[in-house]
PDB file of N, CA, C and O in Angstrom, chain B, residues numbered from 101:
ATOM      1  N   UNK B 101     -19.465 -26.676  10.673  1.00  0.00           N
ATOM      2  CA  UNK B 101     -18.063 -27.543  10.344  1.00  0.00           C
ATOM      3  C   UNK B 101     -18.880 -28.047  12.253  1.00  0.00           C
ATOM      4  O   UNK B 101     -19.356 -27.451  13.220  1.00  0.00           O
ATOM      5  N   UNK B 102     -18.565 -29.564  11.802  1.00  0.00           N
ATOM      6  CA  UNK B 102     -18.635 -30.596  12.652  1.00  0.00           C
ATOM      7  C   UNK B 102     -17.282 -30.631  13.984  1.00  0.00           C
ATOM      8  O   UNK B 102     -16.159 -30.128  13.938  1.00  0.00           O
ATOM      9  N   UNK B 103     -17.887 -31.357  14.995  1.00  0.00           N
ATOM     10  CA  UNK B 103     -16.716 -31.435  15.635  1.00  0.00           C
ATOM     11  C   UNK B 103     -17.071 -33.376  15.947  1.00  0.00           C
ATOM     12  O   UNK B 103     -17.884 -34.201  16.366  1.00  0.00           O
ATOM     13  N   UNK B 104     -15.206 -33.076  15.116  1.00  0.00           N
ATOM     14  CA  UNK B 104     -15.270 -35.395  15.153  1.00  0.00           C
ATOM     15  C   UNK B 104     -13.868 -35.822  15.782  1.00  0.00           C
ATOM     16  O   UNK B 104     -12.773 -35.261  15.734  1.00  0.00           O
ATOM     17  N   UNK B 105     -14.257 -36.951  16.360  1.00  0.00           N
ATOM     18  CA  UNK B 105     -12.943 -37.721  17.073  1.00  0.00           C
ATOM     19  C   UNK B 105     -12.141 -38.506  16.623  1.00  0.00           C
ATOM     20  O   UNK B 105     -12.229 -39.590  17.200  1.00  0.00           O
ATOM     21  N   UNK B 106     -11.330 -38.475  15.798  1.00  0.00           N
ATOM     22  CA  UNK B 106      -9.935 -39.220  15.363  1.00  0.00           C
ATOM     23  C   UNK B 106     -10.034 -40.122  16.296  1.00  0.00           C
ATOM     24  O   UNK B 106     -10.362 -39.878  17.458  1.00  0.00           O
ATOM     25  N   UNK B 107      -9.553 -42.019  15.511  1.00  0.00           N
ATOM     26  CA  UNK B 107      -8.901 -43.290  16.344  1.00  0.00           C
ATOM     27  C   UNK B 107      -8.644 -42.189  17.631  1.00  0.00           C
ATOM     28  O   UNK B 107      -9.592 -41.746  18.279  1.00  0.00           O
ATOM     29  N   UNK B 108      -6.656 -41.662  18.016  1.00  0.00           N
ATOM     30  CA  UNK B 108      -6.418 -41.858  18.887  1.00  0.00           C
ATOM     31  C   UNK B 108      -6.788 -41.104  19.984  1.00  0.00           C
ATOM     32  O   UNK B 108      -6.227 -41.114  21.079  1.00  0.00           O
ATOM     33  N   UNK B 109      -7.886 -40.356  19.614  1.00  0.00           N
ATOM     34  CA  UNK B 109      -8.090 -40.006  20.600  1.00  0.00           C
ATOM     35  C   UNK B 109      -8.339 -37.920  20.663  1.00  0.00           C
ATOM     36  O   UNK B 109      -8.970 -37.225  21.460  1.00  0.00           O
ATOM     37  N   UNK B 110      -7.450 -37.526  19.351  1.00  0.00           N
ATOM     38  CA  UNK B 110      -7.850 -36.273  19.151  1.00  0.00           C
ATOM     39  C   UNK B 110      -9.439 -35.723  18.415  1.00  0.00           C
ATOM     40  O   UNK B 110     -10.153 -36.201  17.534  1.00  0.00           O
ATOM     41  N   UNK B 111      -9.521 -34.625  19.190  1.00  0.00           N
ATOM     42  CA  UNK B 111     -10.500 -33.495  18.166  1.00  0.00           C
ATOM     43  C   UNK B 111      -9.846 -33.405  17.236  1.00  0.00           C
ATOM     44  O   UNK B 111      -8.657 -33.719  17.183  1.00  0.00           O
ATOM     45  N   UNK B 112     -10.933 -32.677  15.775  1.00  0.00           N
ATOM     46  CA  UNK B 112     -11.114 -31.888  15.436  1.00  0.00           C
ATOM     47  C   UNK B 112     -11.952 -31.300  14.686  1.00  0.00           C
ATOM     48  O   UNK B 112     -13.005 -31.671  15.206  1.00  0.00           O
ATOM     49  N   UNK B 113     -12.140 -30.872  14.127  1.00  0.00           N
ATOM     50  CA  UNK B 113     -13.329 -29.274  13.140  1.00  0.00           C
ATOM     51  C   UNK B 113     -13.718 -30.735  11.508  1.00  0.00           C
ATOM     52  O   UNK B 113     -13.422 -31.898  11.780  1.00  0.00           O
ATOM     53  N   UNK B 114     -14.261 -30.477  10.211  1.00  0.00           N
ATOM     54  CA  UNK B 114     -14.152 -30.848   9.836  1.00  0.00           C
ATOM     55  C   UNK B 114     -15.352 -30.051   9.171  1.00  0.00           C
ATOM     56  O   UNK B 114     -16.526 -29.972   9.534  1.00  0.00           O
ATOM     57  N   UNK B 115     -14.645 -29.436   7.993  1.00  0.00           N
ATOM     58  CA  UNK B 115     -15.787 -28.541   7.646  1.00  0.00           C
ATOM     59  C   UNK B 115     -17.354 -29.996   6.536  1.00  0.00           C
ATOM     60  O   UNK B 115     -17.136 -30.714   5.561  1.00  0.00           O
ATOM     61  N   UNK B 116     -18.538 -29.827   7.255  1.00  0.00           N
ATOM     62  CA  UNK B 116     -19.652 -31.117   6.877  1.00  0.00           C
ATOM     63  C   UNK B 116     -19.946 -30.721   5.127  1.00  0.00           C
ATOM     64  O   UNK B 116     -20.474 -31.670   4.548  1.00  0.00           O
ATOM     65  N   UNK B 117     -19.721 -29.643   4.339  1.00  0.00           N
ATOM     66  CA  UNK B 117     -20.444 -29.686   3.505  1.00  0.00           C
ATOM     67  C   UNK B 117     -19.442 -30.112   1.885  1.00  0.00           C
ATOM     68  O   UNK B 117     -19.863 -30.015   0.732  1.00  0.00           O
ATOM     69  N   UNK B 118     -17.793 -30.672   2.429  1.00  0.00           N
ATOM     70  CA  UNK B 118     -17.139 -31.323   1.732  1.00  0.00           C
ATOM     71  C   UNK B 118     -17.983 -33.331   1.898  1.00  0.00           C
ATOM     72  O   UNK B 118     -18.358 -34.335   1.291  1.00  0.00           O
ATOM     73  N   UNK B 119     -17.878 -32.952   2.649  1.00  0.00           N
ATOM     74  CA  UNK B 119     -18.626 -34.725   3.096  1.00  0.00           C
ATOM     75  C   UNK B 119     -19.276 -35.376   1.751  1.00  0.00           C
ATOM     76  O   UNK B 119     -20.175 -34.885   1.069  1.00  0.00           O
ATOM     77  N   UNK B 120     -18.500 -36.774   1.518  1.00  0.00           N
ATOM     78  CA  UNK B 120     -19.736 -36.976  -0.451  1.00  0.00           C
ATOM     79  C   UNK B 120     -20.401 -38.439   0.561  1.00  0.00           C
ATOM     80  O   UNK B 120     -21.594 -38.730   0.643  1.00  0.00           O
ATOM     81  N   UNK B 121     -18.901 -39.399   1.442  1.00  0.00           N
ATOM     82  CA  UNK B 121     -20.186 -40.251   2.032  1.00  0.00           C
ATOM     83  C   UNK B 121     -19.918 -41.124   3.817  1.00  0.00           C
ATOM     84  O   UNK B 121     -18.775 -41.030   4.264  1.00  0.00           O
ATOM     85  N   UNK B 122     -20.763 -41.740   4.512  1.00  0.00           N
ATOM     86  CA  UNK B 122     -19.928 -42.339   6.016  1.00  0.00           C
ATOM     87  C   UNK B 122     -20.237 -43.421   5.388  1.00  0.00           C
ATOM     88  O   UNK B 122     -21.090 -43.737   4.558  1.00  0.00           O
ATOM     89  N   UNK B 123     -19.353 -43.955   5.955  1.00  0.00           N
ATOM     90  CA  UNK B 123     -19.889 -45.804   5.879  1.00  0.00           C
ATOM     91  C   UNK B 123     -19.042 -45.683   7.837  1.00  0.00           C
ATOM     92  O   UNK B 123     -18.523 -44.911   8.643  1.00  0.00           O
ATOM     93  N   UNK B 124     -19.614 -47.564   7.535  1.00  0.00           N
ATOM     94  CA  UNK B 124     -18.947 -48.076   8.994  1.00  0.00           C
ATOM     95  C   UNK B 124     -18.112 -49.258   8.621  1.00  0.00           C
ATOM     96  O   UNK B 124     -18.877 -50.016   8.024  1.00  0.00           O
ATOM     97  N   UNK B 125     -16.360 -50.040   8.704  1.00  0.00           N
ATOM     98  CA  UNK B 125     -15.637 -50.347   7.462  1.00  0.00           C
ATOM     99  C   UNK B 125     -15.886 -51.656   9.299  1.00  0.00           C
ATOM    100  O   UNK B 125     -16.199 -52.770   8.879  1.00  0.00           O
ATOM    101  N   UNK B 126     -15.847 -51.662  10.110  1.00  0.00           N
ATOM    102  CA  UNK B 126     -16.597 -51.662  11.656  1.00  0.00           C
ATOM    103  C   UNK B 126     -16.299 -49.474  11.692  1.00  0.00           C
ATOM    104  O   UNK B 126     -17.073 -48.524  11.576  1.00  0.00           O
ATOM    105  N   UNK B 127     -15.773 -49.518  11.770  1.00  0.00           N
ATOM    106  CA  UNK B 127     -15.028 -47.714  11.818  1.00  0.00           C
ATOM    107  C   UNK B 127     -15.484 -47.184  10.911  1.00  0.00           C
ATOM    108  O   UNK B 127     -15.330 -47.281   9.693  1.00  0.00           O
ATOM    109  N   UNK B 128     -16.359 -46.310  11.858  1.00  0.00           N
ATOM    110  CA  UNK B 128     -16.705 -45.309  10.727  1.00  0.00           C
ATOM    111  C   UNK B 128     -15.997 -44.226  10.252  1.00  0.00           C
ATOM    112  O   UNK B 128     -15.124 -43.669  10.918  1.00  0.00           O
ATOM    113  N   UNK B 129     -16.332 -43.881   9.099  1.00  0.00           N
ATOM    114  CA  UNK B 129     -14.929 -44.174   7.837  1.00  0.00           C
ATOM    115  C   UNK B 129     -15.762 -42.852   7.058  1.00  0.00           C
ATOM    116  O   UNK B 129     -16.595 -43.182   6.214  1.00  0.00           O
ATOM    117  N   UNK B 130     -15.590 -41.598   7.279  1.00  0.00           N
ATOM    118  CA  UNK B 130     -15.327 -40.407   6.086  1.00  0.00           C
ATOM    119  C   UNK B 130     -14.844 -39.982   4.473  1.00  0.00           C
ATOM    120  O   UNK B 130     -13.773 -39.518   4.082  1.00  0.00           O
ATOM    121  N   UNK B 131     -16.085 -40.339   3.721  1.00  0.00           N
ATOM    122  CA  UNK B 131     -15.015 -40.239   2.654  1.00  0.00           C
ATOM    123  C   UNK B 131     -15.407 -38.277   1.676  1.00  0.00           C
ATOM    124  O   UNK B 131     -16.493 -37.971   1.185  1.00  0.00           O
ATOM    125  N   UNK B 132     -14.378 -37.544   1.698  1.00  0.00           N
ATOM    126  CA  UNK B 132     -14.571 -36.736   0.569  1.00  0.00           C
ATOM    127  C   UNK B 132     -14.659 -36.289  -0.092  1.00  0.00           C
ATOM    128  O   UNK B 132     -14.129 -36.786  -1.086  1.00  0.00           O
ATOM    129  N   UNK B 133     -15.115 -35.426  -0.225  1.00  0.00           N
ATOM    130  CA  UNK B 133     -15.347 -34.191  -2.260  1.00  0.00           C
ATOM    131  C   UNK B 133     -14.060 -34.869  -2.422  1.00  0.00           C
ATOM    132  O   UNK B 133     -13.992 -35.984  -2.939  1.00  0.00           O
ATOM    133  N   UNK B 134     -12.943 -34.170  -1.957  1.00  0.00           N
ATOM    134  CA  UNK B 134     -11.792 -34.644  -3.057  1.00  0.00           C
ATOM    135  C   UNK B 134     -10.710 -36.572  -2.773  1.00  0.00           C
ATOM    136  O   UNK B 134      -9.530 -36.786  -3.052  1.00  0.00           O
ATOM    137  N   UNK B 135     -11.954 -37.770  -2.037  1.00  0.00           N
ATOM    138  CA  UNK B 135     -11.292 -38.860  -1.579  1.00  0.00           C
ATOM    139  C   UNK B 135     -10.905 -38.885  -1.182  1.00  0.00           C
ATOM    140  O   UNK B 135     -10.167 -39.836  -1.439  1.00  0.00           O
ATOM    141  N   UNK B 136     -10.429 -38.089   0.234  1.00  0.00           N
ATOM    142  CA  UNK B 136      -9.117 -38.358   1.313  1.00  0.00           C
ATOM    143  C   UNK B 136     -10.631 -38.857   2.016  1.00  0.00           C
ATOM    144  O   UNK B 136     -11.825 -38.641   1.810  1.00  0.00           O
ATOM    145  N   UNK B 137      -9.596 -39.848   3.194  1.00  0.00           N
ATOM    146  CA  UNK B 137     -11.030 -41.051   3.826  1.00  0.00           C
ATOM    147  C   UNK B 137     -10.210 -40.852   5.296  1.00  0.00           C
ATOM    148  O   UNK B 137      -9.042 -41.122   5.576  1.00  0.00           O
ATOM    149  N   UNK B 138     -11.371 -40.227   6.184  1.00  0.00           N
ATOM    150  CA  UNK B 138     -10.919 -40.219   8.105  1.00  0.00           C
ATOM    151  C   UNK B 138     -12.222 -41.070   8.657  1.00  0.00           C
ATOM    152  O   UNK B 138     -13.423 -41.261   8.464  1.00  0.00           O
ATOM    153  N   UNK B 139     -11.001 -41.476   9.559  1.00  0.00           N
ATOM    154  CA  UNK B 139     -11.660 -42.626  10.070  1.00  0.00           C
ATOM    155  C   UNK B 139     -11.918 -41.670  11.455  1.00  0.00           C
ATOM    156  O   UNK B 139     -11.114 -40.854  11.904  1.00  0.00           O
ATOM    157  N   UNK B 140     -13.322 -42.011  12.033  1.00  0.00           N
ATOM    158  CA  UNK B 140     -13.371 -41.052  13.630  1.00  0.00           C
ATOM    159  C   UNK B 140     -13.955 -42.292  14.364  1.00  0.00           C
ATOM    160  O   UNK B 140     -14.381 -43.265  13.743  1.00  0.00           O
ATOM    161  N   UNK B 141     -13.950 -42.198  15.813  1.00  0.00           N
ATOM    162  CA  UNK B 141     -14.453 -43.341  16.995  1.00  0.00           C
ATOM    163  C   UNK B 141     -16.140 -42.405  16.482  1.00  0.00           C
ATOM    164  O   UNK B 141     -16.835 -43.337  16.077  1.00  0.00           O
ATOM    165  N   UNK B 142     -16.692 -41.550  16.395  1.00  0.00           N
ATOM    166  CA  UNK B 142     -18.352 -41.300  16.419  1.00  0.00           C
ATOM    167  C   UNK B 142     -19.261 -42.340  15.457  1.00  0.00           C
ATOM    168  O   UNK B 142     -19.045 -42.577  14.268  1.00  0.00           O
ATOM    169  N   UNK B 143     -20.491 -42.975  16.413  1.00  0.00           N
ATOM    170  CA  UNK B 143     -20.591 -44.033  15.007  1.00  0.00           C
ATOM    171  C   UNK B 143     -21.560 -43.245  14.005  1.00  0.00           C
ATOM    172  O   UNK B 143     -22.014 -42.103  14.073  1.00  0.00           O
ATOM    173  N   UNK B 144     -21.695 -44.112  13.188  1.00  0.00           N
ATOM    174  CA  UNK B 144     -22.477 -42.791  12.165  1.00  0.00           C
ATOM    175  C   UNK B 144     -23.344 -42.518  11.629  1.00  0.00           C
ATOM    176  O   UNK B 144     -23.341 -41.872  10.582  1.00  0.00           O
ATOM    177  N   UNK B 145     -25.207 -43.333  12.746  1.00  0.00           N
ATOM    178  CA  UNK B 145     -25.527 -42.314  13.066  1.00  0.00           C
ATOM    179  C   UNK B 145     -25.898 -40.513  13.524  1.00  0.00           C
ATOM    180  O   UNK B 145     -26.694 -39.663  13.124  1.00  0.00           O
ATOM    181  N   UNK B 146     -24.495 -40.600  14.875  1.00  0.00           N
ATOM    182  CA  UNK B 146     -25.075 -39.762  15.432  1.00  0.00           C
ATOM    183  C   UNK B 146     -23.622 -38.172  13.760  1.00  0.00           C
ATOM    184  O   UNK B 146     -24.072 -37.042  13.569  1.00  0.00           O
ATOM    185  N   UNK B 147     -22.819 -38.419  13.327  1.00  0.00           N
ATOM    186  CA  UNK B 147     -21.917 -37.977  12.331  1.00  0.00           C
ATOM    187  C   UNK B 147     -23.729 -37.091  11.125  1.00  0.00           C
ATOM    188  O   UNK B 147     -23.945 -36.063  10.483  1.00  0.00           O
ATOM    189  N   UNK B 148     -24.198 -37.870  11.357  1.00  0.00           N
ATOM    190  CA  UNK B 148     -25.167 -37.828  10.263  1.00  0.00           C
ATOM    191  C   UNK B 148     -25.668 -37.422  11.116  1.00  0.00           C
ATOM    192  O   UNK B 148     -25.963 -36.293  10.723  1.00  0.00           O
ATOM    193  N   UNK B 149     -26.246 -37.574  12.721  1.00  0.00           N
ATOM    194  CA  UNK B 149     -27.278 -35.617  13.346  1.00  0.00           C
ATOM    195  C   UNK B 149     -26.480 -34.965  13.129  1.00  0.00           C
ATOM    196  O   UNK B 149     -27.014 -33.998  12.585  1.00  0.00           O
ATOM    197  N   UNK B 150     -24.999 -34.732  13.207  1.00  0.00           N
ATOM    198  CA  UNK B 150     -24.576 -33.553  13.480  1.00  0.00           C
ATOM    199  C   UNK B 150     -23.993 -32.675  12.447  1.00  0.00           C
ATOM    200  O   UNK B 150     -23.504 -31.568  12.671  1.00  0.00           O
ATOM    201  N   UNK B 151     -24.139 -33.634  10.547  1.00  0.00           N
ATOM    202  CA  UNK B 151     -23.953 -33.481   9.223  1.00  0.00           C
ATOM    203  C   UNK B 151     -24.896 -32.517   9.944  1.00  0.00           C
ATOM    204  O   UNK B 151     -24.346 -31.637  10.605  1.00  0.00           O
ATOM    205  N   UNK B 152     -27.130 -32.569   9.899  1.00  0.00           N
ATOM    206  CA  UNK B 152     -27.987 -32.259   9.782  1.00  0.00           C
ATOM    207  C   UNK B 152     -28.017 -31.166  10.400  1.00  0.00           C
ATOM    208  O   UNK B 152     -27.933 -30.086   9.817  1.00  0.00           O
ATOM    209  N   UNK B 153     -28.165 -31.315  11.928  1.00  0.00           N
ATOM    210  CA  UNK B 153     -27.437 -29.907  12.424  1.00  0.00           C
ATOM    211  C   UNK B 153     -26.929 -29.280  11.954  1.00  0.00           C
ATOM    212  O   UNK B 153     -27.714 -28.451  11.494  1.00  0.00           O
ATOM    213  N   UNK B 154     -24.987 -28.834  11.444  1.00  0.00           N
ATOM    214  CA  UNK B 154     -25.329 -27.942  10.320  1.00  0.00           C
ATOM    215  C   UNK B 154     -25.491 -27.356   9.146  1.00  0.00           C
ATOM    216  O   UNK B 154     -25.295 -26.189   8.805  1.00  0.00           O
ATOM    217  N   UNK B 155     -25.867 -28.280   8.558  1.00  0.00           N
ATOM    218  CA  UNK B 155     -26.860 -27.927   6.989  1.00  0.00           C
ATOM    219  C   UNK B 155     -28.306 -26.969   7.766  1.00  0.00           C
ATOM    220  O   UNK B 155     -28.923 -26.078   7.182  1.00  0.00           O
ATOM    221  N   UNK B 156     -28.531 -27.370   8.933  1.00  0.00           N
ATOM    222  CA  UNK B 156     -30.029 -26.823   9.775  1.00  0.00           C
ATOM    223  C   UNK B 156     -29.393 -24.558  10.204  1.00  0.00           C
ATOM    224  O   UNK B 156     -29.899 -23.468   9.937  1.00  0.00           O
ATOM    225  N   UNK B 157     -28.274 -24.965  10.849  1.00  0.00           N
ATOM    226  CA  UNK B 157     -27.334 -23.561  11.491  1.00  0.00           C
ATOM    227  C   UNK B 157     -26.662 -22.629  10.338  1.00  0.00           C
ATOM    228  O   UNK B 157     -26.282 -21.465  10.456  1.00  0.00           O
ATOM    229  N   UNK B 158     -26.608 -23.759   8.787  1.00  0.00           N
ATOM    230  CA  UNK B 158     -26.347 -22.485   7.993  1.00  0.00           C
ATOM    231  C   UNK B 158     -27.149 -22.259   7.425  1.00  0.00           C
ATOM    232  O   UNK B 158     -26.816 -21.742   6.359  1.00  0.00           O
ATOM    233  N   UNK B 159     -28.092 -22.363   7.545  1.00  0.00           N
ATOM    234  CA  UNK B 159     -29.600 -22.718   6.486  1.00  0.00           C
ATOM    235  C   UNK B 159     -29.132 -23.104   5.907  1.00  0.00           C
ATOM    236  O   UNK B 159     -28.200 -22.337   6.148  1.00  0.00           O
ATOM    237  N   UNK B 160     -28.477 -24.130   4.657  1.00  0.00           N
ATOM    238  CA  UNK B 160     -28.022 -24.601   3.110  1.00  0.00           C
ATOM    239  C   UNK B 160     -29.102 -25.283   2.377  1.00  0.00           C
ATOM    240  O   UNK B 160     -28.959 -25.760   1.251  1.00  0.00           O
ATOM    241  N   UNK B 161     -30.212 -25.308   3.080  1.00  0.00           N
ATOM    242  CA  UNK B 161     -30.781 -25.907   2.051  1.00  0.00           C
ATOM    243  C   UNK B 161     -32.307 -25.053   2.152  1.00  0.00           C
ATOM    244  O   UNK B 161     -33.227 -25.176   1.344  1.00  0.00           O
ATOM    245  N   UNK B 162     -32.301 -24.414   3.028  1.00  0.00           N
ATOM    246  CA  UNK B 162     -33.776 -22.691   3.019  1.00  0.00           C
ATOM    247  C   UNK B 162     -34.623 -23.504   3.742  1.00  0.00           C
ATOM    248  O   UNK B 162     -35.759 -23.047   3.867  1.00  0.00           O
ATOM    249  N   UNK B 163     -34.382 -24.714   4.323  1.00  0.00           N
ATOM    250  CA  UNK B 163     -36.416 -24.927   5.082  1.00  0.00           C
ATOM    251  C   UNK B 163     -35.869 -25.161   6.331  1.00  0.00           C
ATOM    252  O   UNK B 163     -36.637 -25.947   6.885  1.00  0.00           O
ATOM    253  N   UNK B 164     -34.539 -24.777   7.393  1.00  0.00           N
ATOM    254  CA  UNK B 164     -34.864 -23.678   9.433  1.00  0.00           C
ATOM    255  C   UNK B 164     -36.056 -23.371   9.558  1.00  0.00           C
ATOM    256  O   UNK B 164     -36.886 -23.900  10.296  1.00  0.00           O
ATOM    257  N   UNK B 165     -36.206 -22.393   8.750  1.00  0.00           N
ATOM    258  CA  UNK B 165     -38.022 -21.276   8.534  1.00  0.00           C
ATOM    259  C   UNK B 165     -39.143 -21.933   8.147  1.00  0.00           C
ATOM    260  O   UNK B 165     -40.135 -22.026   8.871  1.00  0.00           O
ATOM    261  N   UNK B 166     -39.069 -22.338   7.190  1.00  0.00           N
ATOM    262  CA  UNK B 166     -40.734 -22.954   7.038  1.00  0.00           C
ATOM    263  C   UNK B 166     -40.875 -24.104   8.417  1.00  0.00           C
ATOM    264  O   UNK B 166     -41.744 -24.364   9.248  1.00  0.00           O
ATOM    265  N   UNK B 167     -39.846 -24.464   8.184  1.00  0.00           N
ATOM    266  CA  UNK B 167     -39.581 -25.694   8.707  1.00  0.00           C
ATOM    267  C   UNK B 167     -40.495 -25.457  10.835  1.00  0.00           C
ATOM    268  O   UNK B 167     -41.148 -26.066  11.683  1.00  0.00           O
ATOM    269  N   UNK B 168     -40.012 -24.512  10.631  1.00  0.00           N
ATOM    270  CA  UNK B 168     -40.440 -23.878  12.223  1.00  0.00           C
ATOM    271  C   UNK B 168     -41.546 -23.053  12.776  1.00  0.00           C
ATOM    272  O   UNK B 168     -41.866 -22.847  13.947  1.00  0.00           O
ATOM    273  N   UNK B 169     -42.362 -22.372  10.978  1.00  0.00           N
ATOM    274  CA  UNK B 169     -43.674 -22.129  10.908  1.00  0.00           C
ATOM    275  C   UNK B 169     -44.210 -22.735  11.155  1.00  0.00           C
ATOM    276  O   UNK B 169     -45.169 -22.534  11.901  1.00  0.00           O
ATOM    277  N   UNK B 170     -43.865 -23.919  10.624  1.00  0.00           N
ATOM    278  CA  UNK B 170     -45.183 -24.711  10.298  1.00  0.00           C
ATOM    279  C   UNK B 170     -45.437 -25.794  11.968  1.00  0.00           C
ATOM    280  O   UNK B 170     -46.399 -26.555  12.070  1.00  0.00           O
TER     281      UNK B 170
END
């Protein structure tokens, strides 16, 4: 789960596995696999970094241990 902030300042946690797309319109808009759209305060690049960190934490790609060894 990644912690994000809605435009009204309310924080929430999102399961990053369900993110299909991240865009800036100029506000950062996250589209989920079910079509729901969420607008957040974080910039696009920060959301991407959070998603990458989440994937590493849950070892979704099985690459985190290999990278540490190299």
